[in-house]
mmCIF file of the C-alpha atoms, coordinates in Angstrom:
data_MODEL
# 
_entry.id   MODEL 
# 
loop_
_atom_site.group_PDB 
_atom_site.id 
_atom_site.type_symbol 
_atom_site.label_atom_id 
_atom_site.label_alt_id 
_atom_site.label_comp_id 
_atom_site.label_asym_id 
_atom_site.label_entity_id 
_atom_site.label_seq_id 
_atom_site.pdbx_PDB_ins_code 
_atom_site.Cartn_x 
_atom_site.Cartn_y 
_atom_site.Cartn_z 
_atom_site.occupancy 
_atom_site.B_iso_or_equiv 
_atom_site.pdbx_formal_charge 
_atom_site.auth_seq_id 
_atom_site.auth_comp_id 
_atom_site.auth_asym_id 
_atom_site.auth_atom_id 
_atom_site.pdbx_PDB_model_num 
ATOM 1  C CA . UNK A 1 1  ? 18.629 -12.072 118.942 1.00 0.00 ? 1  UNK A CA 1 
ATOM 2  C CA . UNK A 1 2  ? 22.404 -12.061 119.098 1.00 0.00 ? 2  UNK A CA 1 
ATOM 3  C CA . UNK A 1 3  ? 24.932 -9.337  118.653 1.00 0.00 ? 3  UNK A CA 1 
ATOM 4  C CA . UNK A 1 4  ? 27.224 -9.994  115.687 1.00 0.00 ? 4  UNK A CA 1 
ATOM 5  C CA . UNK A 1 5  ? 30.111 -8.277  117.446 1.00 0.00 ? 5  UNK A CA 1 
ATOM 6  C CA . UNK A 1 6  ? 30.384 -10.629 120.423 1.00 0.00 ? 6  UNK A CA 1 
ATOM 7  C CA . UNK A 1 7  ? 33.443 -12.831 120.713 1.00 0.00 ? 7  UNK A CA 1 
ATOM 8  C CA . UNK A 1 8  ? 33.306 -15.856 118.465 1.00 0.00 ? 8  UNK A CA 1 
ATOM 9  C CA . UNK A 1 9  ? 30.829 -14.447 115.943 1.00 0.00 ? 9  UNK A CA 1 
ATOM 10 C CA . UNK A 1 10 ? 31.313 -15.005 112.235 1.00 0.00 ? 10 UNK A CA 1 
ATOM 11 C CA . UNK A 1 11 ? 33.710 -17.270 110.416 1.00 0.00 ? 11 UNK A CA 1 
ATOM 12 C CA . UNK A 1 12 ? 37.094 -18.044 111.937 1.00 0.00 ? 12 UNK A CA 1 
ATOM 13 C CA . UNK A 1 13 ? 40.140 -16.564 110.216 1.00 0.00 ? 13 UNK A CA 1 
ATOM 14 C CA . UNK A 1 14 ? 42.325 -18.972 108.227 1.00 0.00 ? 14 UNK A CA 1 
ATOM 15 C CA . UNK A 1 15 ? 44.922 -20.511 110.541 1.00 0.00 ? 15 UNK A CA 1 
ATOM 16 C CA . UNK A 1 16 ? 47.576 -21.782 108.182 1.00 0.00 ? 16 UNK A CA 1 
ATOM 17 C CA . UNK A 1 17 ? 48.000 -18.828 105.817 1.00 0.00 ? 17 UNK A CA 1 
ATOM 18 C CA . UNK A 1 18 ? 48.094 -15.048 105.793 1.00 0.00 ? 18 UNK A CA 1 
ATOM 19 C CA . UNK A 1 19 ? 45.005 -13.000 105.132 1.00 0.00 ? 19 UNK A CA 1 
ATOM 20 C CA . UNK A 1 20 ? 45.306 -11.636 101.576 1.00 0.00 ? 20 UNK A CA 1 
ATOM 21 C CA . UNK A 1 21 ? 43.161 -9.918  98.952  1.00 0.00 ? 21 UNK A CA 1 
ATOM 22 C CA . UNK A 1 22 ? 41.976 -13.289 97.683  1.00 0.00 ? 22 UNK A CA 1 
ATOM 23 C CA . UNK A 1 23 ? 40.088 -13.766 100.970 1.00 0.00 ? 23 UNK A CA 1 
ATOM 24 C CA . UNK A 1 24 ? 37.927 -10.694 100.284 1.00 0.00 ? 24 UNK A CA 1 
ATOM 25 C CA . UNK A 1 25 ? 34.497 -11.410 98.862  1.00 0.00 ? 25 UNK A CA 1 
ATOM 26 C CA . UNK A 1 26 ? 32.770 -8.546  97.026  1.00 0.00 ? 26 UNK A CA 1 
ATOM 27 C CA . UNK A 1 27 ? 29.027 -8.498  97.606  1.00 0.00 ? 27 UNK A CA 1 
ATOM 28 C CA . UNK A 1 28 ? 26.744 -6.563  95.253  1.00 0.00 ? 28 UNK A CA 1 
ATOM 29 C CA . UNK A 1 29 ? 23.412 -4.793  95.719  1.00 0.00 ? 29 UNK A CA 1 
ATOM 30 C CA . UNK A 1 30 ? 21.572 -5.689  98.931  1.00 0.00 ? 30 UNK A CA 1 
ATOM 31 C CA . UNK A 1 31 ? 23.464 -8.945  99.427  1.00 0.00 ? 31 UNK A CA 1 
ATOM 32 C CA . UNK A 1 32 ? 25.925 -7.390  101.930 1.00 0.00 ? 32 UNK A CA 1 
ATOM 33 C CA . UNK A 1 33 ? 23.017 -6.130  104.051 1.00 0.00 ? 33 UNK A CA 1 
ATOM 34 C CA . UNK A 1 34 ? 21.322 -9.535  103.969 1.00 0.00 ? 34 UNK A CA 1 
ATOM 35 C CA . UNK A 1 35 ? 24.469 -11.445 104.875 1.00 0.00 ? 35 UNK A CA 1 
ATOM 36 C CA . UNK A 1 36 ? 25.992 -9.002  107.373 1.00 0.00 ? 36 UNK A CA 1 
ATOM 37 C CA . UNK A 1 37 ? 23.216 -6.788  108.785 1.00 0.00 ? 37 UNK A CA 1 
ATOM 38 C CA . UNK A 1 38 ? 25.276 -6.015  111.871 1.00 0.00 ? 38 UNK A CA 1 
ATOM 39 C CA . UNK A 1 39 ? 27.754 -4.048  109.774 1.00 0.00 ? 39 UNK A CA 1 
ATOM 40 C CA . UNK A 1 40 ? 24.982 -1.668  108.741 1.00 0.00 ? 40 UNK A CA 1 
ATOM 41 C CA . UNK A 1 41 ? 22.879 -1.375  111.890 1.00 0.00 ? 41 UNK A CA 1 
ATOM 42 C CA . UNK A 1 42 ? 25.406 -2.198  114.612 1.00 0.00 ? 42 UNK A CA 1 
ATOM 43 C CA . UNK A 1 43 ? 24.214 -5.725  115.421 1.00 0.00 ? 43 UNK A CA 1 
ATOM 44 C CA . UNK A 1 44 ? 21.086 -7.823  115.395 1.00 0.00 ? 44 UNK A CA 1 
ATOM 45 C CA . UNK A 1 45 ? 19.925 -7.363  118.977 1.00 0.00 ? 45 UNK A CA 1 
ATOM 46 C CA . UNK A 1 46 ? 17.389 -4.939  120.485 1.00 0.00 ? 46 UNK A CA 1 
ATOM 47 C CA . UNK A 1 47 ? 19.898 -2.057  120.567 1.00 0.00 ? 47 UNK A CA 1 
ATOM 48 C CA . UNK A 1 48 ? 20.459 -2.489  116.856 1.00 0.00 ? 48 UNK A CA 1 
ATOM 49 C CA . UNK A 1 49 ? 16.709 -2.285  116.262 1.00 0.00 ? 49 UNK A CA 1 
ATOM 50 C CA . UNK A 1 50 ? 16.611 1.051   118.086 1.00 0.00 ? 50 UNK A CA 1 
ATOM 51 C CA . UNK A 1 51 ? 19.538 2.279   116.002 1.00 0.00 ? 51 UNK A CA 1 
ATOM 52 C CA . UNK A 1 52 ? 17.803 1.187   112.794 1.00 0.00 ? 52 UNK A CA 1 
ATOM 53 C CA . UNK A 1 53 ? 14.582 2.994   113.769 1.00 0.00 ? 53 UNK A CA 1 
ATOM 54 C CA . UNK A 1 54 ? 16.589 6.144   114.534 1.00 0.00 ? 54 UNK A CA 1 
ATOM 55 C CA . UNK A 1 55 ? 18.216 5.908   111.087 1.00 0.00 ? 55 UNK A CA 1 
ATOM 56 C CA . UNK A 1 56 ? 14.836 5.508   109.362 1.00 0.00 ? 56 UNK A CA 1 
ATOM 57 C CA . UNK A 1 57 ? 13.413 8.517   111.229 1.00 0.00 ? 57 UNK A CA 1 
ATOM 58 C CA . UNK A 1 58 ? 16.566 10.503  110.408 1.00 0.00 ? 58 UNK A CA 1 
ATOM 59 C CA . UNK A 1 59 ? 16.125 9.675   106.712 1.00 0.00 ? 59 UNK A CA 1 
ATOM 60 C CA . UNK A 1 60 ? 12.489 10.796  106.854 1.00 0.00 ? 60 UNK A CA 1 
ATOM 61 C CA . UNK A 1 61 ? 13.595 14.060  108.491 1.00 0.00 ? 61 UNK A CA 1 
ATOM 62 C CA . UNK A 1 62 ? 16.173 14.575  105.724 1.00 0.00 ? 62 UNK A CA 1 
ATOM 63 C CA . UNK A 1 63 ? 13.359 14.209  103.166 1.00 0.00 ? 63 UNK A CA 1 
ATOM 64 C CA . UNK A 1 64 ? 11.361 16.892  104.981 1.00 0.00 ? 64 UNK A CA 1 
ATOM 65 C CA . UNK A 1 65 ? 14.294 19.294  105.357 1.00 0.00 ? 65 UNK A CA 1 
ATOM 66 C CA . UNK A 1 66 ? 15.074 18.909  101.639 1.00 0.00 ? 66 UNK A CA 1 
ATOM 67 C CA . UNK A 1 67 ? 11.485 19.894  100.837 1.00 0.00 ? 67 UNK A CA 1 
ATOM 68 C CA . UNK A 1 68 ? 10.431 16.452  99.584  1.00 0.00 ? 68 UNK A CA 1 
ATOM 69 C CA . UNK A 1 69 ? 8.031  15.725  102.463 1.00 0.00 ? 69 UNK A CA 1 
ATOM 70 C CA . UNK A 1 70 ? 5.929  17.665  104.929 1.00 0.00 ? 70 UNK A CA 1 
ATOM 71 C CA . UNK A 1 71 ? 4.614  14.833  107.076 1.00 0.00 ? 71 UNK A CA 1 
ATOM 72 C CA . UNK A 1 72 ? 6.299  12.083  109.115 1.00 0.00 ? 72 UNK A CA 1 
ATOM 73 C CA . UNK A 1 73 ? 4.209  9.508   110.985 1.00 0.00 ? 73 UNK A CA 1 
ATOM 74 C CA . UNK A 1 74 ? 5.790  7.227   113.599 1.00 0.00 ? 74 UNK A CA 1 
ATOM 75 C CA . UNK A 1 75 ? 3.515  4.492   114.934 1.00 0.00 ? 75 UNK A CA 1 
ATOM 76 C CA . UNK A 1 76 ? 4.386  2.189   117.837 1.00 0.00 ? 76 UNK A CA 1 
ATOM 77 C CA . UNK A 1 77 ? 2.344  -0.996  117.466 1.00 0.00 ? 77 UNK A CA 1 
ATOM 78 C CA . UNK A 1 78 ? 1.150  -3.391  120.155 1.00 0.00 ? 78 UNK A CA 1 
ATOM 79 C CA . UNK A 1 79 ? 3.333  -6.244  118.910 1.00 0.00 ? 79 UNK A CA 1 
ATOM 80 C CA . UNK A 1 80 ? 6.504  -4.203  119.526 1.00 0.00 ? 80 UNK A CA 1 
ATOM 81 C CA . UNK A 1 81 ? 7.015  -3.175  115.918 1.00 0.00 ? 81 UNK A CA 1 
ATOM 82 C CA . UNK A 1 82 ? 7.334  0.381   114.672 1.00 0.00 ? 82 UNK A CA 1 
ATOM 83 C CA . UNK A 1 83 ? 6.056  1.905   111.439 1.00 0.00 ? 83 UNK A CA 1 
ATOM 84 C CA . UNK A 1 84 ? 7.622  5.069   110.014 1.00 0.00 ? 84 UNK A CA 1 
ATOM 85 C CA . UNK A 1 85 ? 5.972  6.813   107.057 1.00 0.00 ? 85 UNK A CA 1 
ATOM 86 C CA . UNK A 1 86 ? 6.700  10.049  105.269 1.00 0.00 ? 86 UNK A CA 1 
ATOM 87 C CA . UNK A 1 87 ? 5.088  11.535  102.185 1.00 0.00 ? 87 UNK A CA 1 
ATOM 88 C CA . UNK A 1 88 ? 8.388  12.231  100.434 1.00 0.00 ? 88 UNK A CA 1 
# 
């Protein structure tokens, strides 16, 4: 996996004109997450995966603290994946 924040990632900025509002593309729904996951989880490398798992566990804990769940299961699987479940 590569880190989206390394030098040279993404599209190059326009060279012959100034960056203006017309260069901004508004993405709706989950499209921004699909197209730029690094903006939401800090990259697409192994460190970003750990950050994403921490966020998912944090969300499950928020459910429990708010009284919407009373069980959180975290399972580390043999293939390197992780499953997080809550009953909220």
